[in-house]
TORKOL-617442 format. One record per residue (C-alpha): residue number from 1; z, y, x. Coordinates in steps of 0.2 Angstrom, whole numbers, plus 5000, padded with zeros to 4 digits. Layout:
BEGIN
<martor resi="NUM" zz="Z" yy="Y" xx="X"/>
...
# end
This chain:
BEGIN
<martor resi="1" zz="4944" yy="5042" xx="4882"/>
<martor resi="2" zz="4933" yy="5036" xx="4897"/>
<martor resi="3" zz="4934" yy="5044" xx="4913"/>
<martor resi="4" zz="4917" yy="5050" xx="4912"/>
<martor resi="5" zz="4919" yy="5059" xx="4895"/>
<martor resi="6" zz="4934" yy="5066" xx="4901"/>
<martor resi="7" zz="4926" yy="5075" xx="4916"/>
<martor resi="8" zz="4911" yy="5079" xx="4906"/>
<martor resi="9" zz="4922" yy="5089" xx="4893"/>
<martor resi="10" zz="4933" yy="5098" xx="4907"/>
<martor resi="11" zz="4916" yy="5102" xx="4916"/>
<martor resi="12" zz="4909" yy="5109" xx="4899"/>
<martor resi="13" zz="4924" yy="5119" xx="4896"/>
<martor resi="14" zz="4923" yy="5126" xx="4914"/>
<martor resi="15" zz="4906" yy="5130" xx="4912"/>
<martor resi="16" zz="4908" yy="5141" xx="4896"/>
<martor resi="17" zz="4923" yy="5150" xx="4903"/>
<martor resi="18" zz="4936" yy="5140" xx="4893"/>
<martor resi="19" zz="4945" yy="5133" xx="4909"/>
<martor resi="20" zz="4948" yy="5140" xx="4927"/>
<martor resi="21" zz="4941" yy="5131" xx="4941"/>
<martor resi="22" zz="4958" yy="5127" xx="4947"/>
<martor resi="23" zz="4961" yy="5117" xx="4931"/>
<martor resi="24" zz="4946" yy="5106" xx="4933"/>
<martor resi="25" zz="4950" yy="5103" xx="4952"/>
<martor resi="26" zz="4968" yy="5098" xx="4947"/>
<martor resi="27" zz="4962" yy="5086" xx="4934"/>
<martor resi="28" zz="4950" yy="5077" xx="4947"/>
<martor resi="29" zz="4962" yy="5076" xx="4962"/>
<martor resi="30" zz="4981" yy="5077" xx="4964"/>
<martor resi="31" zz="4989" yy="5086" xx="4979"/>
<martor resi="32" zz="4999" yy="5071" xx="4982"/>
<martor resi="33" zz="5001" yy="5052" xx="4978"/>
<martor resi="34" zz="5018" yy="5046" xx="4976"/>
<martor resi="35" zz="5022" yy="5028" xx="4981"/>
<martor resi="36" zz="5038" yy="5018" xx="4984"/>
<martor resi="37" zz="5043" yy="5006" xx="4998"/>
<martor resi="38" zz="5056" yy="4993" xx="4997"/>
<martor resi="39" zz="5064" yy="4979" xx="5007"/>
<martor resi="40" zz="5058" yy="4967" xx="4995"/>
<martor resi="41" zz="5040" yy="4973" xx="4997"/>
<martor resi="42" zz="5036" yy="4969" xx="5015"/>
<martor resi="43" zz="5018" yy="4975" xx="5013"/>
<martor resi="44" zz="5024" yy="4992" xx="5007"/>
<martor resi="45" zz="5034" yy="4994" xx="5024"/>
<martor resi="46" zz="5018" yy="4989" xx="5035"/>
<martor resi="47" zz="5008" yy="5002" xx="5025"/>
<martor resi="48" zz="5022" yy="5015" xx="5028"/>
<martor resi="49" zz="5023" yy="5011" xx="5047"/>
<martor resi="50" zz="5004" yy="5012" xx="5050"/>
<martor resi="51" zz="5002" yy="5027" xx="5040"/>
<martor resi="52" zz="4987" yy="5018" xx="5032"/>
<martor resi="53" zz="4987" yy="5028" xx="5016"/>
<martor resi="54" zz="4988" yy="5044" xx="5024"/>
<martor resi="55" zz="4973" yy="5040" xx="5034"/>
<martor resi="56" zz="4963" yy="5035" xx="5019"/>
<martor resi="57" zz="4967" yy="5051" xx="5009"/>
<martor resi="58" zz="4967" yy="5064" xx="5023"/>
<martor resi="59" zz="4949" yy="5068" xx="5019"/>
<martor resi="60" zz="4953" yy="5072" xx="5001"/>
<martor resi="61" zz="4967" yy="5084" xx="5006"/>
<martor resi="62" zz="4980" yy="5072" xx="4997"/>
<martor resi="63" zz="4997" yy="5069" xx="5005"/>
<martor resi="64" zz="5006" yy="5053" xx="5002"/>
<martor resi="65" zz="5025" yy="5055" xx="4998"/>
<martor resi="66" zz="5035" yy="5039" xx="5000"/>
<martor resi="67" zz="5051" yy="5036" xx="4990"/>
<martor resi="68" zz="5062" yy="5021" xx="4993"/>
<martor resi="69" zz="5066" yy="5010" xx="4978"/>
<martor resi="70" zz="5083" yy="5000" xx="4980"/>
<martor resi="71" zz="5077" yy="4987" xx="4967"/>
<martor resi="72" zz="5065" yy="4985" xx="4952"/>
<martor resi="73" zz="5076" yy="4995" xx="4940"/>
<martor resi="74" zz="5076" yy="5010" xx="4952"/>
<martor resi="75" zz="5057" yy="5009" xx="4954"/>
<martor resi="76" zz="5055" yy="5007" xx="4936"/>
<martor resi="77" zz="5067" yy="5023" xx="4932"/>
<martor resi="78" zz="5055" yy="5032" xx="4945"/>
<martor resi="79" zz="5040" yy="5027" xx="4936"/>
<martor resi="80" zz="5047" yy="5032" xx="4919"/>
<martor resi="81" zz="5052" yy="5049" xx="4925"/>
<martor resi="82" zz="5035" yy="5051" xx="4933"/>
<martor resi="83" zz="5043" yy="5054" xx="4950"/>
<martor resi="84" zz="5032" yy="5041" xx="4957"/>
<martor resi="85" zz="5015" yy="5035" xx="4954"/>
<martor resi="86" zz="5016" yy="5017" xx="4961"/>
<martor resi="87" zz="5031" yy="5007" xx="4960"/>
<martor resi="88" zz="5036" yy="4988" xx="4967"/>
<martor resi="89" zz="5045" yy="4978" xx="4955"/>
<martor resi="90" zz="5047" yy="4959" xx="4949"/>
<martor resi="91" zz="5035" yy="4954" xx="4936"/>
<martor resi="92" zz="5049" yy="4950" xx="4923"/>
<martor resi="93" zz="5058" yy="4966" xx="4926"/>
<martor resi="94" zz="5041" yy="4976" xx="4923"/>
<martor resi="95" zz="5038" yy="4966" xx="4906"/>
<martor resi="96" zz="5056" yy="4971" xx="4901"/>
<martor resi="97" zz="5052" yy="4989" xx="4905"/>
<martor resi="98" zz="5035" yy="4989" xx="4895"/>
<martor resi="99" zz="5045" yy="4981" xx="4880"/>
<martor resi="100" zz="5058" yy="4996" xx="4881"/>
<martor resi="101" zz="5043" yy="5008" xx="4881"/>
<martor resi="102" zz="5040" yy="5012" xx="4900"/>
<martor resi="103" zz="5021" yy="5016" xx="4900"/>
<martor resi="104" zz="5016" yy="5006" xx="4916"/>
<martor resi="105" zz="5003" yy="4993" xx="4921"/>
<martor resi="106" zz="5004" yy="4979" xx="4934"/>
<martor resi="107" zz="4989" yy="4980" xx="4945"/>
<martor resi="108" zz="4993" yy="4970" xx="4961"/>
<martor resi="109" zz="5003" yy="4956" xx="4968"/>
<martor resi="110" zz="5011" yy="4960" xx="4985"/>
<martor resi="111" zz="5022" yy="4943" xx="4986"/>
<martor resi="112" zz="5026" yy="4927" xx="4979"/>
<martor resi="113" zz="5044" yy="4926" xx="4983"/>
<martor resi="114" zz="5061" yy="4916" xx="4981"/>
<martor resi="115" zz="5070" yy="4933" xx="4983"/>
<martor resi="116" zz="5084" yy="4928" xx="4971"/>
<martor resi="117" zz="5097" yy="4914" xx="4969"/>
<martor resi="118" zz="5116" yy="4913" xx="4962"/>
<martor resi="119" zz="5128" yy="4917" xx="4977"/>
<martor resi="120" zz="5145" yy="4913" xx="4981"/>
<martor resi="121" zz="5156" yy="4916" xx="4996"/>
<martor resi="122" zz="5160" yy="4904" xx="5010"/>
<martor resi="123" zz="5173" yy="4891" xx="5004"/>
<martor resi="124" zz="5172" yy="4896" xx="4985"/>
<martor resi="125" zz="5175" yy="4882" xx="4973"/>
<martor resi="126" zz="5160" yy="4887" xx="4963"/>
<martor resi="127" zz="5146" yy="4875" xx="4964"/>
<martor resi="128" zz="5137" yy="4874" xx="4948"/>
<martor resi="129" zz="5132" yy="4887" xx="4934"/>
<martor resi="130" zz="5145" yy="4881" xx="4923"/>
<martor resi="131" zz="5159" yy="4886" xx="4935"/>
<martor resi="132" zz="5154" yy="4905" xx="4932"/>
<martor resi="133" zz="5162" yy="4904" xx="4915"/>
<martor resi="134" zz="5176" yy="4918" xx="4913"/>
<martor resi="135" zz="5171" yy="4925" xx="4932"/>
<martor resi="136" zz="5166" yy="4941" xx="4938"/>
<martor resi="137" zz="5148" yy="4941" xx="4943"/>
<martor resi="138" zz="5139" yy="4955" xx="4952"/>
<martor resi="139" zz="5122" yy="4960" xx="4945"/>
<martor resi="140" zz="5109" yy="4974" xx="4945"/>
<martor resi="141" zz="5103" yy="4975" xx="4927"/>
<martor resi="142" zz="5085" yy="4977" xx="4924"/>
<martor resi="143" zz="5079" yy="4967" xx="4939"/>
<martor resi="144" zz="5073" yy="4949" xx="4943"/>
<martor resi="145" zz="5090" yy="4943" xx="4949"/>
<martor resi="146" zz="5098" yy="4950" xx="4933"/>
<martor resi="147" zz="5085" yy="4940" xx="4923"/>
<martor resi="148" zz="5087" yy="4925" xx="4934"/>
<martor resi="149" zz="5105" yy="4925" xx="4930"/>
<martor resi="150" zz="5103" yy="4926" xx="4911"/>
<martor resi="151" zz="5091" yy="4912" xx="4912"/>
<martor resi="152" zz="5102" yy="4902" xx="4922"/>
<martor resi="153" zz="5116" yy="4904" xx="4911"/>
<martor resi="154" zz="5105" yy="4901" xx="4896"/>
<martor resi="155" zz="5099" yy="4883" xx="4904"/>
<martor resi="156" zz="5118" yy="4877" xx="4902"/>
<martor resi="157" zz="5122" yy="4885" xx="4886"/>
<martor resi="158" zz="5131" yy="4900" xx="4892"/>
<martor resi="159" zz="5126" yy="4918" xx="4890"/>
<martor resi="160" zz="5132" yy="4936" xx="4898"/>
<martor resi="161" zz="5147" yy="4935" xx="4886"/>
<martor resi="162" zz="5154" yy="4920" xx="4894"/>
<martor resi="163" zz="5155" yy="4930" xx="4911"/>
<martor resi="164" zz="5160" yy="4947" xx="4916"/>
<martor resi="165" zz="5146" yy="4956" xx="4923"/>
<martor resi="166" zz="5150" yy="4968" xx="4937"/>
<martor resi="167" zz="5135" yy="4981" xx="4937"/>
<martor resi="168" zz="5131" yy="4986" xx="4955"/>
<martor resi="169" zz="5115" yy="4988" xx="4965"/>
<martor resi="170" zz="5109" yy="4974" xx="4976"/>
<martor resi="171" zz="5117" yy="4980" xx="4993"/>
<martor resi="172" zz="5134" yy="4984" xx="4983"/>
<martor resi="173" zz="5134" yy="4967" xx="4975"/>
<martor resi="174" zz="5132" yy="4958" xx="4992"/>
<martor resi="175" zz="5147" yy="4969" xx="5000"/>
<martor resi="176" zz="5157" yy="4965" xx="4983"/>
<martor resi="177" zz="5154" yy="4946" xx="4985"/>
<martor resi="178" zz="5160" yy="4946" xx="5004"/>
<martor resi="179" zz="5175" yy="4957" xx="5001"/>
<martor resi="180" zz="5181" yy="4945" xx="4986"/>
<martor resi="181" zz="5179" yy="4958" xx="4972"/>
<martor resi="182" zz="5168" yy="4946" xx="4962"/>
<martor resi="183" zz="5167" yy="4927" xx="4961"/>
<martor resi="184" zz="5148" yy="4926" xx="4963"/>
<martor resi="185" zz="5132" yy="4937" xx="4964"/>
<martor resi="186" zz="5115" yy="4937" xx="4957"/>
<martor resi="187" zz="5108" yy="4940" xx="4975"/>
<martor resi="188" zz="5092" yy="4948" xx="4982"/>
<martor resi="189" zz="5083" yy="4947" xx="4999"/>
<martor resi="190" zz="5086" yy="4954" xx="5012"/>
<martor resi="191" zz="5104" yy="4957" xx="5007"/>
<martor resi="192" zz="5106" yy="4938" xx="5001"/>
<martor resi="193" zz="5099" yy="4931" xx="5018"/>
<martor resi="194" zz="5110" yy="4943" xx="5028"/>
<martor resi="195" zz="5125" yy="4936" xx="5018"/>
<martor resi="196" zz="5119" yy="4918" xx="5022"/>
<martor resi="197" zz="5117" yy="4921" xx="5041"/>
<martor resi="198" zz="5131" yy="4933" xx="5044"/>
<martor resi="199" zz="5145" yy="4928" xx="5031"/>
<martor resi="200" zz="5141" yy="4910" xx="5027"/>
<martor resi="201" zz="5137" yy="4914" xx="5009"/>
<martor resi="202" zz="5131" yy="4899" xx="4999"/>
<martor resi="203" zz="5117" yy="4900" xx="4988"/>
<martor resi="204" zz="5124" yy="4888" xx="4974"/>
<martor resi="205" zz="5110" yy="4889" xx="4962"/>
<martor resi="206" zz="5091" yy="4891" xx="4966"/>
<martor resi="207" zz="5075" yy="4889" xx="4956"/>
<martor resi="208" zz="5059" yy="4895" xx="4964"/>
<martor resi="209" zz="5050" yy="4893" xx="4949"/>
<martor resi="210" zz="5060" yy="4907" xx="4939"/>
<martor resi="211" zz="5057" yy="4920" xx="4953"/>
<martor resi="212" zz="5044" yy="4930" xx="4946"/>
<martor resi="213" zz="5030" yy="4937" xx="4956"/>
<martor resi="214" zz="5032" yy="4954" xx="4967"/>
<martor resi="215" zz="5020" yy="4966" xx="4956"/>
<martor resi="216" zz="5014" yy="4983" xx="4961"/>
<martor resi="217" zz="5013" yy="4994" xx="4945"/>
<martor resi="218" zz="5005" yy="5011" xx="4942"/>
<martor resi="219" zz="5010" yy="5024" xx="4928"/>
<martor resi="220" zz="4997" yy="5022" xx="4914"/>
<martor resi="221" zz="4993" yy="5040" xx="4914"/>
<martor resi="222" zz="4989" yy="5040" xx="4933"/>
<martor resi="223" zz="4977" yy="5025" xx="4931"/>
<martor resi="224" zz="4968" yy="5033" xx="4916"/>
<martor resi="225" zz="4967" yy="5050" xx="4924"/>
<martor resi="226" zz="4962" yy="5043" xx="4942"/>
<martor resi="227" zz="4956" yy="5026" xx="4942"/>
<martor resi="228" zz="4945" yy="5029" xx="4958"/>
<martor resi="229" zz="4961" yy="5034" xx="4967"/>
<martor resi="230" zz="4971" yy="5019" xx="4960"/>
<martor resi="231" zz="4956" yy="5007" xx="4967"/>
<martor resi="232" zz="4957" yy="5016" xx="4984"/>
<martor resi="233" zz="4976" yy="5012" xx="4986"/>
<martor resi="234" zz="4974" yy="4994" xx="4982"/>
<martor resi="235" zz="4960" yy="4993" xx="4994"/>
<martor resi="236" zz="4971" yy="4999" xx="5008"/>
<martor resi="237" zz="4986" yy="4989" xx="5001"/>
<martor resi="238" zz="4973" yy="4974" xx="5003"/>
<martor resi="239" zz="4967" yy="4978" xx="5021"/>
<martor resi="240" zz="4986" yy="4980" xx="5026"/>
<martor resi="241" zz="4990" yy="4963" xx="5019"/>
<martor resi="242" zz="4975" yy="4955" xx="5026"/>
<martor resi="243" zz="4976" yy="4962" xx="5044"/>
<martor resi="244" zz="4995" yy="4960" xx="5047"/>
<martor resi="245" zz="5001" yy="4945" xx="5056"/>
<martor resi="246" zz="5018" yy="4938" xx="5053"/>
<martor resi="247" zz="5024" yy="4946" xx="5069"/>
<martor resi="248" zz="5017" yy="4963" xx="5063"/>
<martor resi="249" zz="5027" yy="4962" xx="5046"/>
<martor resi="250" zz="5043" yy="4956" xx="5055"/>
<martor resi="251" zz="5042" yy="4971" xx="5068"/>
<martor resi="252" zz="5039" yy="4984" xx="5055"/>
<martor resi="253" zz="5053" yy="4975" xx="5044"/>
<martor resi="254" zz="5065" yy="4976" xx="5057"/>
<martor resi="255" zz="5062" yy="4993" xx="5063"/>
<martor resi="256" zz="5066" yy="5000" xx="5044"/>
<martor resi="257" zz="5080" yy="4987" xx="5040"/>
<martor resi="258" zz="5088" yy="4986" xx="5057"/>
<martor resi="259" zz="5092" yy="4968" xx="5053"/>
<martor resi="260" zz="5093" yy="4953" xx="5065"/>
<martor resi="261" zz="5079" yy="4942" xx="5067"/>
<martor resi="262" zz="5088" yy="4927" xx="5060"/>
<martor resi="263" zz="5090" yy="4937" xx="5044"/>
<martor resi="264" zz="5072" yy="4943" xx="5043"/>
<martor resi="265" zz="5065" yy="4926" xx="5047"/>
<martor resi="266" zz="5075" yy="4919" xx="5033"/>
<martor resi="267" zz="5068" yy="4931" xx="5020"/>
<martor resi="268" zz="5050" yy="4932" xx="5027"/>
<martor resi="269" zz="5047" yy="4915" xx="5034"/>
<martor resi="270" zz="5057" yy="4904" xx="5023"/>
<martor resi="271" zz="5056" yy="4913" xx="5005"/>
<martor resi="272" zz="5041" yy="4925" xx="5005"/>
<martor resi="273" zz="5023" yy="4922" xx="5003"/>
<martor resi="274" zz="5010" yy="4935" xx="5006"/>
<martor resi="275" zz="4995" yy="4926" xx="5004"/>
<martor resi="276" zz="4991" yy="4932" xx="4986"/>
<martor resi="277" zz="4985" yy="4949" xx="4980"/>
<martor resi="278" zz="4974" yy="4948" xx="4964"/>
<martor resi="279" zz="4984" yy="4949" xx="4947"/>
<martor resi="280" zz="4979" yy="4936" xx="4934"/>
<martor resi="281" zz="4983" yy="4921" xx="4926"/>
<martor resi="282" zz="4996" yy="4914" xx="4937"/>
<martor resi="283" zz="5007" yy="4930" xx="4935"/>
<martor resi="284" zz="5004" yy="4931" xx="4916"/>
<martor resi="285" zz="5010" yy="4913" xx="4914"/>
<martor resi="286" zz="5026" yy="4915" xx="4925"/>
<martor resi="287" zz="5030" yy="4932" xx="4917"/>
<martor resi="288" zz="5027" yy="4926" xx="4900"/>
<martor resi="289" zz="5038" yy="4911" xx="4903"/>
<martor resi="290" zz="5052" yy="4923" xx="4908"/>
<martor resi="291" zz="5050" yy="4934" xx="4894"/>
<martor resi="292" zz="5051" yy="4919" xx="4881"/>
<martor resi="293" zz="5067" yy="4912" xx="4890"/>
<martor resi="294" zz="5074" yy="4930" xx="4888"/>
<martor resi="295" zz="5069" yy="4931" xx="4870"/>
<martor resi="296" zz="5077" yy="4914" xx="4867"/>
<martor resi="297" zz="5093" yy="4921" xx="4876"/>
<martor resi="298" zz="5094" yy="4935" xx="4864"/>
<martor resi="299" zz="5090" yy="4948" xx="4877"/>
<martor resi="300" zz="5072" yy="4953" xx="4870"/>
<martor resi="301" zz="5072" yy="4956" xx="4852"/>
<martor resi="302" zz="5065" yy="4941" xx="4841"/>
<martor resi="303" zz="5052" yy="4953" xx="4834"/>
<martor resi="304" zz="5044" yy="4957" xx="4850"/>
<martor resi="305" zz="5027" yy="4950" xx="4853"/>
<martor resi="306" zz="5030" yy="4944" xx="4871"/>
<martor resi="307" zz="5012" yy="4937" xx="4874"/>
<martor resi="308" zz="5004" yy="4953" xx="4867"/>
<martor resi="309" zz="5016" yy="4964" xx="4879"/>
<martor resi="310" zz="5012" yy="4953" xx="4894"/>
<martor resi="311" zz="4993" yy="4955" xx="4890"/>
<martor resi="312" zz="4996" yy="4974" xx="4889"/>
<martor resi="313" zz="5006" yy="4975" xx="4905"/>
<martor resi="314" zz="4993" yy="4966" xx="4916"/>
<martor resi="315" zz="4977" yy="4975" xx="4920"/>
<martor resi="316" zz="4965" yy="4963" xx="4930"/>
<martor resi="317" zz="4952" yy="4975" xx="4931"/>
<martor resi="318" zz="4956" yy="4986" xx="4945"/>
<martor resi="319" zz="4945" yy="4980" xx="4961"/>
<martor resi="320" zz="4954" yy="4976" xx="4978"/>
<martor resi="321" zz="4939" yy="4983" xx="4987"/>
<martor resi="322" zz="4926" yy="4997" xx="4984"/>
# end
């Protein structure tokens, strides 16, 4: 149903007394927009720091509620439970979630990162993927690092059955690696950069092309009900991305994470590109490649039409400016 027809029906129902005015109002304008921020999404930190969304929606009487996502898996859990309206994930994680029935749409690119690699502790004898066989590996299931690990193992004829996955959130995975509780970790920045700078951790396997894009997702129902609000959120996202200098992003990032400059520079300057925003063909190609690789590895059922799911996931039609 189109926005016009939906509103027309509600207005007609209100006119003949079938619906109170409060229902019509609630349908047109929510009281709050719930959006996540994450250390793997630097633009979200700038937005939160500057209060830009709060300023945009103050005139509408809509408040902004910020929720921290500790990883793509948490953002997707929140979206699936309707605890947030917008959530930050990796493109591949969003695809797997959509395949599993999470009703989301990917609508914006907040970064092109190399935010994951396979990591081992200083002095470890592990130097290649094959060395992981029989080892304990920390990983956060349902995230780009997890998908990166699965693809890396498959590239040398191994699978998760050949290792012992230790399921931890990203920060706990880093701690387990440094403590010696695991032999390796499918890392995520900024924790990965921190492990490198402060603990001498080694990134023994990197593949920038297998890192899928940083994607902003919206609940499909929210997009259908409030397309104009979604467009305004993206407009503000885009304004923040364009106006923020590297020093602005770095300052806001340090204020939130309390990380030293060397760690932040390693993540933001060396491994994060913030020059993209419009979602489209490049993201589809990368996410599709990840999905097909996961299907070959047996993670995604062979019956799933991965390309059709990617097409259903990505919505290129939400404007970045109004």
